[in-house]
C-alpha positions in Angstrom: 77.8 118.8 109.6 76.1 117.9 106.3 79.5 118.0 104.7 81.0 115.7 107.3 78.1 113.2 106.8 78.6 113.4 103.0 82.3 112.7 103.3 81.5 109.5 105.2 80.1 108.2 101.9 82.2 110.2 99.3 85.7 111.4 100.1 86.2 113.6 97.0 83.3 116.0 97.0 83.0 118.3 94.0 82.5 122.0 94.2 78.8 121.5 93.4 78.4 118.9 96.1 80.1 121.3 98.6 77.6 123.9 97.6 74.8 121.4 98.1 76.0 120.7 101.6 76.1 124.4 102.5 72.5 124.9 101.2 71.3 121.9 103.1 73.0 123.0 106.3 71.1 126.3 106.0 67.8 124.3 105.4 68.4 122.2 108.5 69.2 125.2 110.6 66.0 126.9 109.4 64.1 123.7 110.1 65.4 123.4 113.6 64.7 127.0 114.3 61.1 126.6 113.1 60.8 123.4 115.0 62.0 125.0 118.2 59.6 127.9 117.8 56.7 125.6 117.1 57.5 123.6 120.3 57.8 126.8 122.3 54.5 128.1 120.9 52.7 124.9 121.7 54.3 124.8 125.2 53.0 128.3 125.9 49.7 128.5 124.2 48.3 125.0 123.5 47.1 122.0 125.5 49.7 119.6 126.7 48.3 116.9 124.4 49.1 119.0 121.3 52.6 119.7 122.5 53.1 116.0 123.2 51.7 115.0 119.8 54.0 117.5 118.0 57.2 116.8 119.9 56.6 113.0 120.3 55.5 112.2 116.8 55.1 114.9 114.2 58.5 116.5 114.7 60.2 113.2 114.3 58.2 112.5 111.1 59.3 115.8 109.7 62.9 115.1 110.5 62.6 111.8 108.8 61.0 113.3 105.7 63.7 116.0 105.5 66.5 113.3 105.8 64.9 111.1 103.2 64.1 113.9 100.9 67.7 115.3 101.0 69.1 111.8 100.4 66.9 111.1 97.4 67.4 114.5 95.9 71.2 114.3 96.3 71.3 110.9 94.7 69.1 112.2 91.8 71.2 115.3 91.4 74.7 113.8 91.6 74.1 110.2 90.7 76.7 108.7 93.1 75.2 105.4 94.0 77.0 102.8 96.1 76.5 99.1 96.1 74.2 99.1 99.2 70.6 97.9 98.8 69.0 101.3 99.3 71.3 102.9 96.7 70.7 100.0 94.2 66.9 100.3 94.5 67.1 104.1 94.3 69.3 104.0 91.2 66.9 101.6 89.5 63.9 103.8 90.4 65.5 107.1 89.3 66.8 105.6 86.0 63.4 104.3 85.2 61.9 107.7 85.9 64.4 109.6 83.8 64.0 107.1 80.9 60.3 107.6 80.9 59.4 103.9 81.3 
């Protein structure tokens, strides 16, 4: 799935980018396994309020962090920036950081 999403932005993925996609597919699978186990553990052994907090807020926050983290790391690693506003801002921020200023 990660490769399919990546190909929506870039048609000609390099071998390194394909490897990146495979690693992140594994990371997402591990995350969803851990997320499911956490939800199950909370459902079986915790108050309903804890389960609700985790599944209604925290899990979505973690998914968002993982999405954003992968996006920023991919852009930093491969440097393929489009002309969209998020990419322009990210390119500027990452170039400043690399340049030391």
